[in-house]
N, C-alpha and C positions, 0 to 999 in steps of 0.2 A: 357343418364345419366351414364351408365356403363363406357362409354369411358371417360367421364369427371372425374369420380371417379378414374379410372385407371391412367389417366394422372396426377391427383393430387398426387396419391400415388408415381408414378414414379418421380414426381418433388421433393417431400419430401425426398425420398430415395437418389435422385441425389444430393440434397442440403446438406444432412448430409455427404454423401461420399466426396463432394467437401470440406466441412469444415474440415473433418478429414484429407484429403490429404494436405490441406493448413497448418493445425496445425503441421503436421509431418515435414514441411519444416522450421518451426520456432524454433530457439534455445532459450530456456528459459534463461534469464539473471538475476541471483539471486541478483545481486548488483544494478540493475537499478530501480530507483524510479522516477515515473512520478509526479512531483510537480504540484499542481493546475491542475490536469489532465482534469477537466471539461472545461478548456479553449481551448482545442483542438477541431478540427472539428468533430471528432467522439469520444466523451468521452468514456473511458475504452477500446473501440475497437482499437483505434490507438495505445495505449500502448500495448495491447495484440498482435497486428500484429507485433510489434517490439520486442516481447519477454520479456517485462518488468514483473518483479515478485513483484513489489510494486507500488501501485497506491494510490493517495491522492485525497480526495474529501471534500470540505467544505460544511457543512449543516446548515440550519436555520429551526427552528420549526415555521411554519406559519399555523395557523388554523388547527392544528393537523397533518399537512403534513411535511415531511422532504424534504425540497427543496434544491437543489444544486446550488451554485453560489459563486462568490468571494465577492460581495457586495449585499446588499438588492435590489438595482436597477436592478441587473442581474437576479433576481429570476423569474421563470415562472412556472405556476401550473403543467405543464407536465414534467418538469425537476426534478423529484423526485429521491431520493436515489435508490429506487427500480427500476425505469425505466432505469436510466443511468448506474447503477452498479450491483445491486444484481441480477436482472433478466438476463443481459448478462453473468455474471459470472456463474450463475446457468446453463444456456444453454451450456456454454463451458464445464462445469463439466459433464453434461449429454452426450454430444457428445464425450468427451474424456475419458470415462470410469472411472469417479470418480475424475479426476484432471482437473485443468484449462488447463494445457498443458499435453498431453498424457504422462504418466510415469514421469511427471515433479514434481517440488517441490511445497510446499505450497506457495500460493500467498498472499501477505499482502494487505489489504485494510485499509489504514489509514484515519480515519474519523475525520475531524477537526470540532468540535462543535463551532459555532459562536454565538448562542443564549444562554440563561441561562442554566447552566449546568444540574441541576436536572430534570426539565421538559423535556428538549431535550433528555437527556439520557433515561428517562423513555419511551419516544416515540420510541427511537432507539432500546431499549431492546425488546419492543413488536414487532417491525418489524423484528429484527434479529431472534427471535424465529421461525418465519415462514420459515426461511432459515436454520434452524438448521442442516439439512441433509448435507450441504456443508461446515459448519463452524467448526473451531477449538473450542474445549470446554476447558475453563480455570477453574481449580479448585484451592483450597487454596494452594496446594503444588505440583500440577502436571498439565501437559498440554496434552490433547488428540488432536493431530494434525489432521486437516481436510484439505479440498482443499483450503479453504480461511481462513486466520486469520485476524480478525478485531481488530484494535488497535485505541483507542479513544485519540485524541489530542485536542488542543485548550482548551475550557472550560470543564475541566474534573472533574467529581464528585468523587474524590479519595476515600473518606470515604465510599461512597455507593458501589463503585467497590470492595473495600477491604473487605467489610462485606458480599458480595455475595459468597455463597459456590460454586455455579455453574454459570459461565458467558459465554457469547458468544462474549465478547470483553475484551481486556486488556488495560492497562494504558500506555500512552506514557510519559516516564519520562523526566527529564531535568538533567543538569550536577550535580545539588545538590543531585540528586538521586543516583549518583555513589557510595556514601558512605552509602546508605540506606540498611536496612536489609530485605526489602521486597523481596519476592520470585520472580524469573524470570517469574513465571506464572502470577503474577500481573503486573510486570513492565518488559516486555521482550525487550523493546526498549528505548533507550535514544536519544532524539533529542535536538539540540541546534542551536542557531543562530551563524553562523560562524563569522560574522563581529563584534559581541560582544566579542568573545573570542580570535580572531586572527586579526593581523594587515595586513597580506598579502592579496592583492586584485587581484592576478593573474599576476602581472607584475614583471618581474625579477624572482628571485628564493625565495622559502620559506626559511627563515632563519633556521639555525641549532637549535636555541633555540625554535622556533615554531614547528619545526619537532619533537623535543624531547617532547614538551608539547602535541602535537597531539598524538604521540605514547603512552604516558603515559595514556591519556584519553581512547584511544582504548583498551589498555591492561587492564585497570581497569574495563571497561564495560564487556569485554570478560571473565575476571576472575569471574564475578558475573553471567555469563550466559546470558548477555544482548547484543543486537546488538546496533550499534551506527549510527546516521545520523546527518548531518549538513544541515541546509537550508541556503540560501544566500551565497553559495560557489561561487568562480569564475566558471561560468557555461561554461567552455570551456576545451579543451584538457589539458591545464596546470593544472587547478583545478582538473579535473578527475584523472590525473596522480598522483597527491599528495594524493588524497583519496585512490586510489588503493595501492600505496606504503605504506601507513600507516595502511592499513587493515580496513578502514572504510567500514562498511557492506552495507549501502545503499547510493548510489551516487545520489544526488538530481539534477534533470535537468528539463528544459522546452523544451529542444531540443531532441526529442525522436529519430529520425533516426540517428542523429549525435552521440549520446551517444551509441546507439546500434552498429553502425559501429566501434566506438572506442573500445568498449569492445570486440567485435568479433576479431578485429585485435590484441588486447592485449591478446587474449586467455583467457578472464575472463567471 
């Protein structure tokens, strides 16, 4: 029995040491965003292994549980927000001394609500409170950064979020929010569909007119203390290059290793 206990302890210590050593070899990429992350073989973990600092998960409220998937037909009882994302992130924070990546930046967890806004957010709020120790806390006019910042997208209960004096989640804005007077603690991120706003699809060069338009959007977001992200961008080196050049904060991709290698080669 003593040998078994000793072996288990050595195994645990060895596993933690291995995880720490592995993490030290990973470069955190603050501009890398894993779009529809749950579609990868190892949700959350594949993105973390590539150094991504922003991860996206779609959630559905089903029988009181927050299930992760792109469509309802994809949902499985065991694939909850907690099991796929919050628990792995919590373990990373515990292993790495209070951060997802040791001495690294805050990691964004973008949660896209697919079911009705109010009841789904109510369930999400209750779940997030259980992970308060690793989460950024948002107040009316200030933000206390934690290891993980949750931002709510999709069906967002804006009024409810705005009225909360203390929150464990913030609001994902849209381009119309660029001129809003809301604080960056409520709306720290602006997300928009690239193909609705721009004509360029990754072939040839981005026109000067669209480069200027993109630059103006980015500058306006930054002036208000907000980050900017586009989904449905050309998901290749051409698209990523234009996002980098314009100062887009989060680069959307479904191709994790490819974007990682691109950003590392670009020194970003």
